[in-house]
DRENZA-670555 format. One record per residue (C-alpha): residue number from 1; residue in three letters; x, y, z. Coordinates in pm, 1 decimal, always signed. Example, Ala and Ser with C-alpha at 12.3 -4.5 7.8 and 13.67 -1.06 7.14 Angstrom:
seq 1 type ala c1 +1230.0 c2 -450.0 c3 +780.0
seq 2 type ser c1 +1367.0 c2 -106.0 c3 +714.0
//
This chain:
seq 1 type unk c1 -9271.5 c2 +10416.8 c3 -12581.9
seq 2 type unk c1 -8990.6 c2 +10153.5 c3 -12696.1
seq 3 type unk c1 -8925.8 c2 +9834.2 c3 -12435.3
seq 4 type unk c1 -8576.1 c2 +10022.3 c3 -12461.1
seq 5 type unk c1 -8703.7 c2 +10387.2 c3 -12381.5
seq 6 type unk c1 -8719.8 c2 +10455.9 c3 -11999.0
seq 7 type unk c1 -8844.8 c2 +10794.4 c3 -11798.0
seq 8 type unk c1 -8744.2 c2 +10920.8 c3 -11520.9
seq 9 type unk c1 -8901.6 c2 +11257.0 c3 -11343.7
seq 10 type unk c1 -8629.7 c2 +11499.3 c3 -11150.7
seq 11 type unk c1 -8918.3 c2 +11641.7 c3 -10895.3
seq 12 type unk c1 -8841.6 c2 +12045.0 c3 -10841.0
seq 13 type unk c1 -9172.6 c2 +12174.6 c3 -10851.1
seq 14 type unk c1 -9266.8 c2 +12369.8 c3 -11090.8
seq 15 type unk c1 -8878.2 c2 +12336.3 c3 -11274.0
seq 16 type unk c1 -8935.1 c2 +11950.6 c3 -11269.2
seq 17 type unk c1 -8804.6 c2 +11773.0 c3 -11605.9
seq 18 type unk c1 -8811.9 c2 +11440.7 c3 -11770.9
seq 19 type unk c1 -8481.3 c2 +11210.7 c3 -11795.7
seq 20 type unk c1 -8559.4 c2 +11022.6 c3 -12178.6
seq 21 type unk c1 -8308.2 c2 +10726.7 c3 -12163.2
seq 22 type unk c1 -8285.7 c2 +10450.7 c3 -12468.2
seq 23 type unk c1 -8157.1 c2 +10451.3 c3 -12831.8
seq 24 type unk c1 -8255.9 c2 +10628.7 c3 -13108.7
seq 25 type unk c1 -8409.9 c2 +10958.8 c3 -12877.5
seq 26 type unk c1 -8225.5 c2 +11227.3 c3 -13049.4
seq 27 type unk c1 -8413.6 c2 +11184.2 c3 -13377.7
seq 28 type unk c1 -8759.8 c2 +11221.8 c3 -13211.1
seq 29 type unk c1 -8927.0 c2 +11549.1 c3 -13255.0
seq 30 type unk c1 -9199.3 c2 +11494.9 c3 -12999.4
seq 31 type unk c1 -8977.9 c2 +11448.3 c3 -12682.4
seq 32 type unk c1 -8824.3 c2 +11782.1 c3 -12789.0
seq 33 type unk c1 -9126.8 c2 +12018.4 c3 -12886.5
seq 34 type unk c1 -9298.5 c2 +12028.1 c3 -12522.7
seq 35 type unk c1 -9009.1 c2 +12175.3 c3 -12370.9
seq 36 type unk c1 -8958.4 c2 +12467.3 c3 -12646.9
seq 37 type unk c1 -9158.5 c2 +12758.7 c3 -12575.0
seq 38 type unk c1 -9030.9 c2 +12982.3 c3 -12863.3
seq 39 type unk c1 -8918.2 c2 +12945.9 c3 -13207.2
seq 40 type unk c1 -8590.5 c2 +13052.8 c3 -13155.5
seq 41 type unk c1 -8312.4 c2 +12739.7 c3 -13096.7
seq 42 type unk c1 -7940.4 c2 +12716.6 c3 -13064.5
seq 43 type unk c1 -7745.1 c2 +12402.3 c3 -13123.7
seq 44 type unk c1 -7447.2 c2 +12419.8 c3 -12948.4
seq 45 type unk c1 -7205.8 c2 +12126.3 c3 -13034.2
seq 46 type unk c1 -6821.2 c2 +12048.7 c3 -13061.6
seq 47 type unk c1 -6605.2 c2 +11967.7 c3 -13366.3
seq 48 type unk c1 -6621.9 c2 +11625.5 c3 -13286.5
seq 49 type unk c1 -6982.3 c2 +11510.8 c3 -13184.1
seq 50 type unk c1 -7115.0 c2 +11782.7 c3 -13485.6
seq 51 type unk c1 -6984.7 c2 +11607.8 c3 -13763.7
seq 52 type unk c1 -7207.6 c2 +11249.6 c3 -13645.0
seq 53 type unk c1 -7533.3 c2 +11392.1 c3 -13487.8
seq 54 type unk c1 -7606.7 c2 +11762.5 c3 -13542.3
seq 55 type unk c1 -7800.9 c2 +11706.7 c3 -13867.1
seq 56 type unk c1 -8032.8 c2 +11456.8 c3 -13693.9
seq 57 type unk c1 -8109.4 c2 +11671.0 c3 -13424.2
seq 58 type unk c1 -8157.0 c2 +11950.1 c3 -13706.8
seq 59 type unk c1 -8379.6 c2 +11743.6 c3 -13878.4
seq 60 type unk c1 -8574.1 c2 +11661.8 c3 -13555.6
seq 61 type unk c1 -8617.1 c2 +12017.4 c3 -13498.0
seq 62 type unk c1 -8767.7 c2 +12143.3 c3 -13861.1
seq 63 type unk c1 -8992.6 c2 +12437.1 c3 -13810.6
seq 64 type unk c1 -8781.3 c2 +12630.0 c3 -13561.2
seq 65 type unk c1 -8568.5 c2 +12903.1 c3 -13627.1
seq 66 type unk c1 -8212.8 c2 +12713.8 c3 -13619.6
seq 67 type unk c1 -7881.3 c2 +12822.0 c3 -13575.1
seq 68 type unk c1 -7581.5 c2 +12663.1 c3 -13426.3
seq 69 type unk c1 -7237.2 c2 +12748.5 c3 -13286.3
seq 70 type unk c1 -6966.4 c2 +12479.2 c3 -13313.2
seq 71 type unk c1 -6700.0 c2 +12513.5 c3 -13031.6
seq 72 type unk c1 -6343.0 c2 +12337.0 c3 -12976.7
seq 73 type unk c1 -6364.1 c2 +11995.2 c3 -12830.1
seq 74 type unk c1 -6183.2 c2 +11956.8 c3 -12481.7
seq 75 type unk c1 -6174.2 c2 +12026.7 c3 -12106.4
seq 76 type unk c1 -5889.4 c2 +12313.2 c3 -12163.9
seq 77 type unk c1 -6158.6 c2 +12507.4 c3 -12428.3
seq 78 type unk c1 -6401.6 c2 +12522.5 c3 -12102.9
seq 79 type unk c1 -6330.3 c2 +12885.4 c3 -12053.7
seq 80 type unk c1 -6486.0 c2 +13188.6 c3 -12042.9
seq 81 type unk c1 -6324.1 c2 +13342.0 c3 -12356.8
seq 82 type unk c1 -6503.7 c2 +13029.1 c3 -12551.2
seq 83 type unk c1 -6792.6 c2 +13081.4 c3 -12375.8
seq 84 type unk c1 -6817.5 c2 +13392.2 c3 -12526.3
seq 85 type unk c1 -6850.0 c2 +13220.3 c3 -12878.1
seq 86 type unk c1 -7205.0 c2 +13107.6 c3 -12756.1
seq 87 type unk c1 -7320.3 c2 +13485.6 c3 -12639.1
seq 88 type unk c1 -7169.7 c2 +13610.0 c3 -12976.7
seq 89 type unk c1 -7400.1 c2 +13390.2 c3 -13144.0
seq 90 type unk c1 -7674.2 c2 +13463.3 c3 -12942.5
seq 91 type unk c1 -7665.4 c2 +13855.3 c3 -12998.1
seq 92 type unk c1 -7599.7 c2 +13842.8 c3 -13319.9
seq 93 type unk c1 -7850.7 c2 +13628.2 c3 -13445.9
seq 94 type unk c1 -8095.5 c2 +13890.4 c3 -13206.5
seq 95 type unk c1 -8227.9 c2 +13575.9 c3 -13009.1
seq 96 type unk c1 -8453.3 c2 +13685.8 c3 -12738.7
seq 97 type unk c1 -8576.7 c2 +13565.7 c3 -12386.3
seq 98 type unk c1 -8790.3 c2 +13302.4 c3 -12519.9
seq 99 type unk c1 -8510.9 c2 +13071.3 c3 -12701.3
seq 100 type unk c1 -8387.9 c2 +12774.7 c3 -12633.0
seq 101 type unk c1 -8054.5 c2 +12632.9 c3 -12619.7
seq 102 type unk c1 -7967.9 c2 +12231.4 c3 -12705.6
seq 103 type unk c1 -7656.3 c2 +12130.7 c3 -12559.6
seq 104 type unk c1 -7540.7 c2 +11851.4 c3 -12793.2
seq 105 type unk c1 -7230.3 c2 +11664.3 c3 -12688.4
seq 106 type unk c1 -7022.3 c2 +11605.2 c3 -12361.2
seq 107 type unk c1 -6998.9 c2 +11734.4 c3 -11986.9
seq 108 type unk c1 -6832.1 c2 +12033.7 c3 -12156.5
seq 109 type unk c1 -7078.7 c2 +12112.6 c3 -12389.0
seq 110 type unk c1 -7348.1 c2 +12074.6 c3 -12155.3
seq 111 type unk c1 -7209.9 c2 +12255.0 c3 -11864.7
seq 112 type unk c1 -7131.7 c2 +12578.5 c3 -12087.2
seq 113 type unk c1 -7421.8 c2 +12541.3 c3 -12270.5
seq 114 type unk c1 -7605.1 c2 +12555.7 c3 -11948.3
seq 115 type unk c1 -7426.8 c2 +12851.4 c3 -11838.3
seq 116 type unk c1 -7464.8 c2 +13077.4 c3 -12103.8
seq 117 type unk c1 -7845.2 c2 +12965.4 c3 -12064.4
seq 118 type unk c1 -7820.9 c2 +13045.8 c3 -11718.3
seq 119 type unk c1 -7678.1 c2 +13429.7 c3 -11816.6
seq 120 type unk c1 -7812.8 c2 +13510.8 c3 -12122.7
seq 121 type unk c1 -8076.2 c2 +13780.6 c3 -12061.5
seq 122 type unk c1 -8078.7 c2 +13652.3 c3 -11696.3
seq 123 type unk c1 -8151.7 c2 +13335.5 c3 -11782.2
seq 124 type unk c1 -8343.2 c2 +13136.5 c3 -12103.2
seq 125 type unk c1 -8424.3 c2 +12753.3 c3 -12138.3
seq 126 type unk c1 -8206.7 c2 +12496.9 c3 -12241.1
seq 127 type unk c1 -8246.9 c2 +12111.2 c3 -12334.3
seq 128 type unk c1 -7932.8 c2 +11857.3 c3 -12279.1
seq 129 type unk c1 -7853.1 c2 +11598.4 c3 -12525.9
seq 130 type unk c1 -7544.5 c2 +11418.9 c3 -12361.3
seq 131 type unk c1 -7337.7 c2 +11219.0 c3 -12618.3
seq 132 type unk c1 -7102.0 c2 +11064.1 c3 -12396.5
seq 133 type unk c1 -7169.0 c2 +10814.0 c3 -12099.9
seq 134 type unk c1 -7012.7 c2 +11041.8 c3 -11828.1
seq 135 type unk c1 -7266.6 c2 +11325.8 c3 -11929.8
seq 136 type unk c1 -7560.8 c2 +11094.1 c3 -11954.4
seq 137 type unk c1 -7524.5 c2 +10937.1 c3 -11627.0
seq 138 type unk c1 -7428.6 c2 +11285.8 c3 -11418.2
seq 139 type unk c1 -7334.1 c2 +11614.4 c3 -11560.8
seq 140 type unk c1 -7659.3 c2 +11671.1 c3 -11778.2
seq 141 type unk c1 -7866.0 c2 +11572.8 c3 -11468.0
seq 142 type unk c1 -7894.4 c2 +11821.9 c3 -11191.8
seq 143 type unk c1 -7809.5 c2 +12166.7 c3 -11302.6
seq 144 type unk c1 -7494.5 c2 +12210.2 c3 -11232.7
seq 145 type unk c1 -7329.8 c2 +12449.2 c3 -11482.2
seq 146 type unk c1 -6977.9 c2 +12622.1 c3 -11526.2
seq 147 type unk c1 -6634.3 c2 +12684.4 c3 -11676.6
seq 148 type unk c1 -6298.5 c2 +12627.5 c3 -11526.5
seq 149 type unk c1 -6031.9 c2 +12865.7 c3 -11414.2
seq 150 type unk c1 -5675.0 c2 +12780.7 c3 -11453.0
seq 151 type unk c1 -5680.9 c2 +12807.3 c3 -11053.1
seq 152 type unk c1 -5976.4 c2 +12558.5 c3 -11011.4
seq 153 type unk c1 -6201.6 c2 +12353.7 c3 -11212.2
seq 154 type unk c1 -6576.4 c2 +12458.0 c3 -11212.8
seq 155 type unk c1 -6498.6 c2 +12739.5 c3 -10966.3
seq 156 type unk c1 -6748.4 c2 +12974.0 c3 -11201.0
seq 157 type unk c1 -7109.5 c2 +12869.2 c3 -11294.7
seq 158 type unk c1 -7440.3 c2 +12867.6 c3 -11183.6
seq 159 type unk c1 -7742.0 c2 +12631.2 c3 -11096.1
seq 160 type unk c1 -7968.2 c2 +12642.7 c3 -11385.7
seq 161 type unk c1 -8195.1 c2 +12310.6 c3 -11465.4
seq 162 type unk c1 -8246.4 c2 +12220.3 c3 -11806.6
seq 163 type unk c1 -8598.0 c2 +12149.0 c3 -11933.1
seq 164 type unk c1 -8518.9 c2 +11780.9 c3 -12038.9
seq 165 type unk c1 -8253.6 c2 +11559.5 c3 -12084.7
seq 166 type unk c1 -8241.1 c2 +11337.7 c3 -12359.7
seq 167 type unk c1 -7975.9 c2 +11028.3 c3 -12302.2
seq 168 type unk c1 -7959.7 c2 +10860.5 c3 -12627.2
seq 169 type unk c1 -7770.0 c2 +10538.9 c3 -12539.0
seq 170 type unk c1 -7669.0 c2 +10488.6 c3 -12948.0
seq 171 type unk c1 -7474.6 c2 +10778.3 c3 -12926.6
seq 172 type unk c1 -7216.1 c2 +10584.2 c3 -12721.3
seq 173 type unk c1 -7164.0 c2 +10313.5 c3 -13008.3
seq 174 type unk c1 -6931.1 c2 +10626.9 c3 -13148.0
seq 175 type unk c1 -6780.6 c2 +10731.2 c3 -12803.5
seq 176 type unk c1 -6398.0 c2 +10571.9 c3 -12790.6
seq 177 type unk c1 -6286.0 c2 +10322.0 c3 -12531.8
seq 178 type unk c1 -6124.6 c2 +10596.0 c3 -12300.3
seq 179 type unk c1 -6452.2 c2 +10822.5 c3 -12272.2
seq 180 type unk c1 -6652.3 c2 +10538.6 c3 -12206.9
seq 181 type unk c1 -6441.0 c2 +10392.8 c3 -11906.1
seq 182 type unk c1 -6443.4 c2 +10730.2 c3 -11788.2
seq 183 type unk c1 -6830.9 c2 +10735.9 c3 -11763.6
seq 184 type unk c1 -6842.9 c2 +10405.6 c3 -11580.1
seq 185 type unk c1 -6643.7 c2 +10574.1 c3 -11321.7
seq 186 type unk c1 -6916.1 c2 +10801.6 c3 -11251.8
seq 187 type unk c1 -7176.8 c2 +10512.4 c3 -11258.2
seq 188 type unk c1 -6942.8 c2 +10325.8 c3 -10981.0
seq 189 type unk c1 -6969.8 c2 +10639.4 c3 -10779.5
seq 190 type unk c1 -7340.2 c2 +10563.9 c3 -10764.7
seq 191 type unk c1 -7289.1 c2 +10228.5 c3 -10598.1
seq 192 type unk c1 -7039.9 c2 +10325.0 c3 -10361.8
seq 193 type unk c1 -7235.8 c2 +10644.9 c3 -10230.9
seq 194 type unk c1 -7608.5 c2 +10441.0 c3 -10135.9
seq 195 type unk c1 -7660.1 c2 +10142.1 c3 -10341.0
seq 196 type unk c1 -7421.6 c2 +9842.5 c3 -10253.5
seq 197 type unk c1 -7665.6 c2 +9644.7 c3 -10450.8
seq 198 type unk c1 -7575.6 c2 +9825.0 c3 -10758.3
seq 199 type unk c1 -7180.0 c2 +9784.1 c3 -10681.5
seq 200 type unk c1 -7213.0 c2 +9374.7 c3 -10675.8
seq 201 type unk c1 -7458.0 c2 +9417.8 c3 -11008.7
seq 202 type unk c1 -7159.8 c2 +9643.9 c3 -11189.7
seq 203 type unk c1 -6869.8 c2 +9367.8 c3 -11003.4
seq 204 type unk c1 -7101.2 c2 +9081.8 c3 -11209.8
seq 205 type unk c1 -7146.1 c2 +9327.8 c3 -11514.0
seq 206 type unk c1 -6845.8 c2 +9525.1 c3 -11619.5
seq 207 type unk c1 -6771.1 c2 +9330.0 c3 -11923.3
seq 208 type unk c1 -7112.0 c2 +9378.7 c3 -12058.9
seq 209 type unk c1 -7072.2 c2 +9760.4 c3 -11983.0
seq 210 type unk c1 -6714.1 c2 +9755.8 c3 -12165.8
seq 211 type unk c1 -6873.4 c2 +9556.1 c3 -12486.1
seq 212 type unk c1 -7117.5 c2 +9856.5 c3 -12479.4
seq 213 type unk c1 -7434.3 c2 +9577.2 c3 -12408.8
seq 214 type unk c1 -7747.5 c2 +9809.4 c3 -12460.7
seq 215 type unk c1 -7947.4 c2 +9668.0 c3 -12193.4
seq 216 type unk c1 -7694.3 c2 +9673.9 c3 -11955.1
seq 217 type unk c1 -7609.9 c2 +10032.3 c3 -12064.8
seq 218 type unk c1 -7969.5 c2 +10124.6 c3 -12060.0
seq 219 type unk c1 -8001.1 c2 +9982.2 c3 -11685.0
seq 220 type unk c1 -7703.9 c2 +10164.3 c3 -11569.7
seq 221 type unk c1 -7776.8 c2 +10494.6 c3 -11679.2
seq 222 type unk c1 -8131.5 c2 +10440.8 c3 -11549.9
seq 223 type unk c1 -8012.3 c2 +10326.2 c3 -11153.4
seq 224 type unk c1 -7737.3 c2 +10644.7 c3 -11204.8
seq 225 type unk c1 -7991.4 c2 +10893.1 c3 -11289.2
seq 226 type unk c1 -8214.6 c2 +10799.9 c3 -11082.1
seq 227 type unk c1 -7986.5 c2 +10804.4 c3 -10781.0
seq 228 type unk c1 -7874.2 c2 +11146.9 c3 -10862.3
seq 229 type unk c1 -8247.6 c2 +11236.1 c3 -10925.9
seq 230 type unk c1 -8348.9 c2 +11158.9 c3 -10603.2
seq 231 type unk c1 -8064.6 c2 +11342.0 c3 -10424.0
seq 232 type unk c1 -8060.4 c2 +11637.3 c3 -10610.5
seq 233 type unk c1 -8488.8 c2 +11676.0 c3 -10577.0
seq 234 type unk c1 -8360.3 c2 +11672.8 c3 -10179.7
seq 235 type unk c1 -8072.0 c2 +11883.1 c3 -10211.2
seq 236 type unk c1 -8052.2 c2 +12074.7 c3 -10504.0
seq 237 type unk c1 -7814.5 c2 +12351.9 c3 -10417.7
seq 238 type unk c1 -7607.5 c2 +12099.1 c3 -10254.9
seq 239 type unk c1 -7647.2 c2 +12237.5 c3 -9892.7
seq 240 type unk c1 -7645.3 c2 +11868.0 c3 -9726.2
seq 241 type unk c1 -7685.7 c2 +11509.1 c3 -9911.2
seq 242 type unk c1 -7634.3 c2 +11628.1 c3 -10277.4
seq 243 type unk c1 -7244.0 c2 +11664.6 c3 -10157.0
seq 244 type unk c1 -7217.7 c2 +11300.1 c3 -10142.0
seq 245 type unk c1 -7187.5 c2 +11293.4 c3 -10505.5
seq 246 type unk c1 -6864.0 c2 +11431.1 c3 -10511.0
seq 247 type unk c1 -6697.4 c2 +11109.1 c3 -10387.7
seq 248 type unk c1 -6363.4 c2 +11114.7 c3 -10544.7
seq 249 type unk c1 -6438.0 c2 +11466.6 c3 -10683.4
seq 250 type unk c1 -6187.6 c2 +11670.0 c3 -10441.1
seq 251 type unk c1 -5860.3 c2 +11443.8 c3 -10502.0
seq 252 type unk c1 -5985.8 c2 +11409.8 c3 -10896.1
seq 253 type unk c1 -6030.0 c2 +11788.2 c3 -10964.1
seq 254 type unk c1 -5685.8 c2 +11833.1 c3 -10806.9
seq 255 type unk c1 -5515.4 c2 +11602.5 c3 -11043.6
seq 256 type unk c1 -5706.0 c2 +11758.2 c3 -11329.9
seq 257 type unk c1 -5607.9 c2 +12130.1 c3 -11240.8
seq 258 type unk c1 -5255.0 c2 +12004.3 c3 -11174.8
seq 259 type unk c1 -5186.3 c2 +11792.8 c3 -11462.2
seq 260 type unk c1 -5357.2 c2 +12071.4 c3 -11693.0
seq 261 type unk c1 -5726.4 c2 +12073.0 c3 -11844.0
seq 262 type unk c1 -5765.9 c2 +11756.2 c3 -12073.8
seq 263 type unk c1 -5465.8 c2 +11550.4 c3 -11992.5
seq 264 type unk c1 -5659.2 c2 +11340.0 c3 -11734.3
seq 265 type unk c1 -6000.7 c2 +11285.7 c3 -11813.3
seq 266 type unk c1 -6280.1 c2 +11397.6 c3 -11526.6
seq 267 type unk c1 -6404.1 c2 +11026.3 c3 -11507.9
seq 268 type unk c1 -6004.8 c2 +10905.9 c3 -11479.0
seq 269 type unk c1 -5931.1 c2 +11168.9 c3 -11177.9
seq 270 type unk c1 -6279.0 c2 +11105.9 c3 -10964.2
seq 271 type unk c1 -6141.6 c2 +10741.3 c3 -11039.3
seq 272 type unk c1 -5838.2 c2 +10757.3 c3 -10894.5
seq 273 type unk c1 -5990.9 c2 +10994.4 c3 -10613.9
seq 274 type unk c1 -6236.2 c2 +10739.9 c3 -10518.9
seq 275 type unk c1 -5910.0 c2 +10473.6 c3 -10413.8
seq 276 type unk c1 -5784.2 c2 +10765.3 c3 -10222.8
seq 277 type unk c1 -6094.5 c2 +10830.8 c3 -10026.0
seq 278 type unk c1 -6152.3 c2 +10446.4 c3 -9994.5
seq 279 type unk c1 -5795.9 c2 +10415.6 c3 -9880.3
seq 280 type unk c1 -5834.6 c2 +10731.3 c3 -9669.2
seq 281 type unk c1 -6160.2 c2 +10567.7 c3 -9536.4
seq 282 type unk c1 -5991.4 c2 +10217.7 c3 -9426.8
seq 283 type unk c1 -5720.1 c2 +10437.5 c3 -9239.1
seq 284 type unk c1 -5972.8 c2 +10572.3 c3 -9057.9
seq 285 type unk c1 -6121.7 c2 +10218.5 c3 -8980.6
seq 286 type unk c1 -6436.4 c2 +10285.6 c3 -9133.2
seq 287 type unk c1 -6379.5 c2 +10033.0 c3 -9406.4
seq 288 type unk c1 -6179.1 c2 +9715.2 c3 -9464.5
seq 289 type unk c1 -5877.2 c2 +9617.0 c3 -9643.2
seq 290 type unk c1 -6106.4 c2 +9373.8 c3 -9842.7
seq 291 type unk c1 -6350.1 c2 +9680.1 c3 -9954.7
seq 292 type unk c1 -6071.9 c2 +9866.9 c3 -10051.9
seq 293 type unk c1 -5924.3 c2 +9602.2 c3 -10265.0
seq 294 type unk c1 -6286.2 c2 +9541.4 c3 -10407.9
seq 295 type unk c1 -6311.8 c2 +9917.8 c3 -10526.8
seq 296 type unk c1 -5967.0 c2 +9916.1 c3 -10682.0
seq 297 type unk c1 -6051.2 c2 +9608.3 c3 -10849.6
seq 298 type unk c1 -6361.1 c2 +9720.7 c3 -10991.8
seq 299 type unk c1 -6201.8 c2 +10017.6 c3 -11115.0
seq 300 type unk c1 -5925.2 c2 +9869.2 c3 -11265.0
seq 301 type unk c1 -6135.9 c2 +9595.4 c3 -11414.7
seq 302 type unk c1 -6312.6 c2 +9936.5 c3 -11586.8
seq 303 type unk c1 -5971.4 c2 +9999.0 c3 -11729.2
seq 304 type unk c1 -5911.9 c2 +10317.1 c3 -11506.9
seq 305 type unk c1 -5656.5 c2 +10448.7 c3 -11263.7
seq 306 type unk c1 -5679.3 c2 +10403.0 c3 -10931.9
seq 307 type unk c1 -5354.1 c2 +10585.3 c3 -10806.0
seq 308 type unk c1 -5252.1 c2 +10929.3 c3 -10865.1
seq 309 type unk c1 -4994.1 c2 +11061.0 c3 -11138.9
seq 310 type unk c1 -4610.4 c2 +11088.0 c3 -11075.6
seq 311 type unk c1 -4652.3 c2 +11451.9 c3 -11201.4
seq 312 type unk c1 -4794.3 c2 +11584.8 c3 -10871.3
seq 313 type unk c1 -4670.8 c2 +11576.8 c3 -10502.0
seq 314 type unk c1 -4822.8 c2 +11591.2 c3 -10166.4
seq 315 type unk c1 -4772.3 c2 +11934.4 c3 -10120.0
seq 316 type unk c1 -4932.4 c2 +12037.6 c3 -10446.6
seq 317 type unk c1 -5205.6 c2 +11794.4 c3 -10409.3
seq 318 type unk c1 -5297.2 c2 +11970.8 c3 -10071.4
seq 319 type unk c1 -5257.6 c2 +12321.1 c3 -10218.7
seq 320 type unk c1 -5500.8 c2 +12246.6 c3 -10477.0
seq 321 type unk c1 -5752.1 c2 +12059.0 c3 -10269.9
seq 322 type unk c1 -5772.9 c2 +12333.7 c3 -10051.5
seq 323 type unk c1 -5936.4 c2 +12588.6 c3 -10328.5
seq 324 type unk c1 -6147.4 c2 +12322.8 c3 -10448.4
seq 325 type unk c1 -6526.6 c2 +12469.0 c3 -10452.5
seq 326 type unk c1 -6639.4 c2 +12200.5 c3 -10177.2
seq 327 type unk c1 -6419.5 c2 +12357.1 c3 -9941.3
seq 328 type unk c1 -6585.7 c2 +12550.2 c3 -9647.9
seq 329 type unk c1 -6500.3 c2 +12832.1 c3 -9423.0
seq 330 type unk c1 -6397.0 c2 +12547.1 c3 -9140.1
seq 331 type unk c1 -6159.8 c2 +12359.7 c3 -9388.8
seq 332 type unk c1 -6154.4 c2 +12113.4 c3 -9635.4
seq 333 type unk c1 -6468.5 c2 +11888.2 c3 -9698.3
seq 334 type unk c1 -6417.6 c2 +11515.4 c3 -9815.2
seq 335 type unk c1 -6675.7 c2 +11220.1 c3 -9921.9
seq 336 type unk c1 -6581.3 c2 +10942.1 c3 -9735.5
seq 337 type unk c1 -6733.0 c2 +10593.3 c3 -9686.6
seq 338 type unk c1 -6867.2 c2 +10392.7 c3 -9370.8
seq 339 type unk c1 -6904.9 c2 +10093.7 c3 -9604.3
seq 340 type unk c1 -6982.9 c2 +10031.6 c3 -9971.3
seq 341 type unk c1 -7314.4 c2 +10163.9 c3 -10060.4
seq 342 type unk c1 -7268.9 c2 +10412.0 c3 -9749.9
seq 343 type unk c1 -7081.6 c2 +10753.1 c3 -9808.1
seq 344 type unk c1 -7082.8 c2 +11077.5 c3 -9574.1
seq 345 type unk c1 -6969.0 c2 +11381.2 c3 -9576.9
seq 346 type unk c1 -6661.1 c2 +11448.4 c3 -9328.0
seq 347 type unk c1 -6496.9 c2 +11798.9 c3 -9231.8
seq 348 type unk c1 -6319.5 c2 +11645.5 c3 -8913.1
seq 349 type unk c1 -6115.0 c2 +11361.0 c3 -9036.2
seq 350 type unk c1 -5752.7 c2 +11305.0 c3 -8968.7
seq 351 type unk c1 -5540.8 c2 +11516.7 c3 -9137.5
seq 352 type unk c1 -5246.2 c2 +11302.1 c3 -9086.2
seq 353 type unk c1 -5401.2 c2 +10993.0 c3 -9199.9
seq 354 type unk c1 -5518.4 c2 +11216.2 c3 -9533.0
seq 355 type unk c1 -5115.9 c2 +11286.5 c3 -9548.4
seq 356 type unk c1 -5076.1 c2 +10919.8 c3 -9502.8
seq 357 type unk c1 -5292.1 c2 +10836.7 c3 -9778.7
seq 358 type unk c1 -5093.2 c2 +11102.8 c3 -10002.8
seq 359 type unk c1 -4801.5 c2 +10989.9 c3 -9944.4
seq 360 type unk c1 -4876.8 c2 +10628.7 c3 -9996.7
seq 361 type unk c1 -4996.3 c2 +10684.2 c3 -10332.2
seq 362 type unk c1 -4764.4 c2 +11018.5 c3 -10438.5
seq 363 type unk c1 -4397.9 c2 +11075.4 c3 -10488.3
seq 364 type unk c1 -4239.5 c2 +11200.3 c3 -10214.5
seq 365 type unk c1 -4239.3 c2 +11621.3 c3 -10166.7
seq 366 type unk c1 -3947.1 c2 +11744.9 c3 -10413.2
seq 367 type unk c1 -3958.6 c2 +11446.9 c3 -10635.2
//
């Protein structure tokens, strides 16, 4: 193991798995082999990532029976129709229950490949090889898989843990600036929900992250993954503490759905959503106006939006938030802040204050 290679373990009993972080990992055969039980491997990637890294992965997996399926790139293609292309390839190539799928790409590829693995022959193995910062710190870890529906994001899916995660930081060199910033939104989230010291580190280190400093990226990814791994190990299926990971997401998913998938990146929606959650927390008197400004300033420095889009009004926002998968029988559930570094699940918030938050950041009804 090199000094820049870090390994964490997500502890889930017999389904525990390693999360490897560092540069050059996708070419290391020894990191894949312990987690592939059969001889059939289906590589799933997209039209953007495949030309960059697919051949490297194929060489690392030489000796296995390799097949591949290349999907179009974009959140708008995270659908059941496109998912069927993975099933078509598995069935046409007569893959059996001992096969392994390898997800090479960002969060969309990881979520779709994981859902295909959860469903094919009622569950087969898969490995996550995330190539975006957002996927490396969030979607590749924890076993949430799925696709979008026109009425709601990630409403169709399954919990299905990968066999391992290979977060190769060298792949971030080819990531465009907008996607890098979108990933930083999820990194900031971990500081906000339970790590005030990490939030302060991000305030001191944001320029290094934006400049893709390797050591800064490794530290941010490791700390984010450690936080998520600990939470998932304690609450795999989101019956309690895992809900904290959804800070900003109910607002953010409403933006993504309302604006049309792909127009706002997931991290951009989460960024605006976290700013709105901070605003609502301050209106309840739980955090100060100075805390809200710290949060908005850090997100702005990361080149992220902190206000909702002009294309939505408050009524549309509430309509979309009501069908979010985080809603309960008793009504909407939001993640709000008691402090920077201390979040809470809240279903008894003041709906009048929520309306004020929405009206503060959105155009009036009918605009």
